[in-house]
C-alpha positions in Angstrom: 0.0 0.0 0.0 1.4 3.3 -1.0 1.8 6.1 1.6 0.0 9.3 0.9 2.5 12.1 0.3 2.3 15.8 1.3 0.0 17.7 -1.0 2.3 20.8 -0.9 5.9 19.5 -1.3 5.1 15.9 -2.6 8.3 14.6 -0.8 7.4 13.5 2.7 4.5 11.3 3.9 1.5 13.2 5.2 1.1 13.8 8.9 -1.7 16.3 9.0 -4.8 17.5 7.0 -5.7 21.1 6.2 -8.8 22.0 8.3 -10.3 23.9 5.4 -9.8 21.6 2.3 -8.5 18.4 3.9 -5.3 18.6 1.8 -2.6 16.4 3.4 0.7 18.1 4.5 3.8 17.1 6.3 5.0 20.1 8.3 4.2 23.5 9.6 6.2 25.2 6.8 4.2 23.3 4.2 1.0 24.3 5.9 1.9 28.0 6.0 2.7 27.9 2.3 -0.6 26.2 1.6 -2.6 28.4 4.0 -2.1 31.5 1.7 -4.2 29.8 -1.0 -7.2 29.9 1.4 -7.2 33.6 2.3 -9.9 34.6 -0.2 -12.3 31.7 0.3 -12.3 32.2 4.1 -13.7 35.7 3.8 -16.6 34.4 1.6 -17.9 31.8 4.1 -17.9 34.4 6.9 -20.3 36.6 4.9 -22.6 33.7 4.3 -22.7 33.0 8.0 -24.3 36.4 8.6 -27.1 35.6 6.2 -27.9 32.2 7.6 -31.5 32.1 8.6 -32.1 30.5 12.0 -34.9 27.9 12.1 -38.0 29.5 13.6 -39.7 27.8 16.5 -42.9 26.0 15.8 -46.1 28.1 16.2 -47.8 27.8 19.6 -50.3 25.0 20.0 -53.9 26.1 19.6 -55.7 27.1 22.9 -57.8 24.2 24.2 -61.5 24.6 24.1 -62.0 24.6 27.8 -59.6 27.6 28.1 -61.3 29.7 25.4 -64.4 30.0 27.5 -62.5 31.3 30.5 -64.2 34.3 32.1 -62.2 37.3 33.3 -63.1 37.7 36.9 -60.8 40.8 37.4 -63.9 43.0 37.0 -65.3 41.6 40.2 -62.7 43.2 42.4 -63.6 46.7 41.1 -67.3 46.2 41.1 -69.2 48.6 43.5 -71.6 45.8 44.4 -68.7 43.7 45.6 -67.3 46.6 47.6 -70.7 47.0 49.2 -70.7 43.2 50.0 -67.3 43.6 51.8 -68.7 46.5 53.9 -71.9 44.6 54.7 -70.1 41.4 55.6 -66.7 42.2 57.1 -65.8 38.5 57.5 -66.2 37.9 53.8 -62.8 39.0 52.6 -60.8 36.9 55.2 -63.1 34.0 54.4 -62.4 34.3 50.7 -58.7 34.6 51.4 -58.8 31.4 53.5 -60.6 29.5 50.7 -58.0 30.7 48.2 -55.2 29.8 50.5 -56.4 26.2 50.5 -56.2 26.0 46.7 -52.5 27.1 46.4 -49.4 25.0 47.1 -48.3 25.3 50.7 -44.7 26.1 51.7 -42.6 23.0 52.3 -42.3 23.9 56.0 -46.0 24.3 56.4 -46.6 21.0 54.6 -44.3 19.0 56.9 -45.8 20.8 60.0 -49.3 19.9 58.8 -48.4 16.3 58.2 -46.9 16.0 61.6 -50.0 17.4 63.2 -52.3 15.1 61.3 -50.4 11.9 62.3 -49.6 12.9 65.8 -46.3 14.0 67.2 -45.6 11.0 69.4 -45.4 7.6 68.0 -44.9 5.6 71.1 -42.0 3.2 71.8 -39.5 3.9 69.1 -39.9 5.4 65.8 -39.8 2.5 63.4 -43.5 2.0 62.5 -46.4 0.9 64.6 -45.2 -2.5 65.7 -45.4 -6.1 64.6 -46.4 -6.2 61.0 -48.7 -3.2 61.0 -46.4 -1.0 58.9 -45.8 2.7 59.4 -48.2 5.5 59.5 -50.5 5.9 56.5 -49.4 8.6 54.1 -52.9 8.9 52.5 -52.5 12.5 51.5 -49.0 12.2 49.8 -47.7 15.1 47.9 -49.8 18.3 47.2 -51.3 18.6 43.7 -53.5 21.2 42.2 -56.4 18.7 42.1 -56.0 18.1 45.9 -55.9 21.9 46.5 -59.1 22.5 44.5 -60.8 19.6 46.4 -59.8 21.2 49.7 -61.1 24.5 48.6 -64.4 23.0 47.5 -64.7 21.1 50.8 -64.1 24.4 52.7 -66.7 26.2 50.5 -69.2 23.4 51.2 -68.6 23.8 54.9 -69.1 27.5 54.7 -72.4 27.1 52.7 -73.6 24.6 55.2 -73.0 27.1 58.0 -70.4 25.1 59.9 -68.3 28.1 60.8 -71.0 30.7 61.6 -74.1 32.3 60.2 -72.3 35.6 59.3 -69.8 33.7 57.1 -72.6 31.6 55.6 -74.7 34.7 54.7 -71.7 36.5 53.3 -70.7 33.5 51.2 -74.3 33.1 49.9 -74.4 36.8 48.9 -71.0 36.5 47.2 -72.1 33.4 45.2 -75.3 35.2 44.2 -73.3 38.2 43.0 -70.9 36.1 41.0 -73.9 34.3 39.4 -75.5 37.6 38.5 -72.3 39.1 37.1 -71.0 36.1 35.2 -73.8 33.6 34.9 -74.0 30.2 36.5 -71.8 27.3 35.4 -74.8 25.4 34.0 -75.5 28.2 31.5 -71.9 28.3 30.4 -71.9 24.5 29.7 -75.0 24.8 27.5 -73.4 27.5 25.2 
């Protein structure tokens, strides 16, 4: 098999390749001689790099149907009728804030504190489960999810509407629900559209 010779001097075997045109060369002096032939072409590719069009990201996905019908509730906060409700029922704003707070993700510290309170702080003799084959404490709740937060909020609203926390809160919540239905329509009407 014949050795490939230097493409510049044609005397020595090749050791390297030109990074631009892959021409074999044997030494640095041969490369320097050969490099001068590339001065003009190297300027041309640099100008083409400036005109290279970057690929555009794909267009955003269409908005799902259930999001298109979303109602903008921001007008509720500035409504004079809502402001009158807050004056009539002073416990309404803190009650609404409590309901909202149950629907958002708790801080990690609050979550661990709540879990400890729910399962009891003292486990008895030792801390390795509940004894002989019964396993550890049940972790029914697990991690927080938006679905669990919404369910907690709905549970709290149901308790408020049933009057478990007081008549003033029950009346205030009933008036608030009525105002929301008058301003934005009930959920049944929206589903029929």
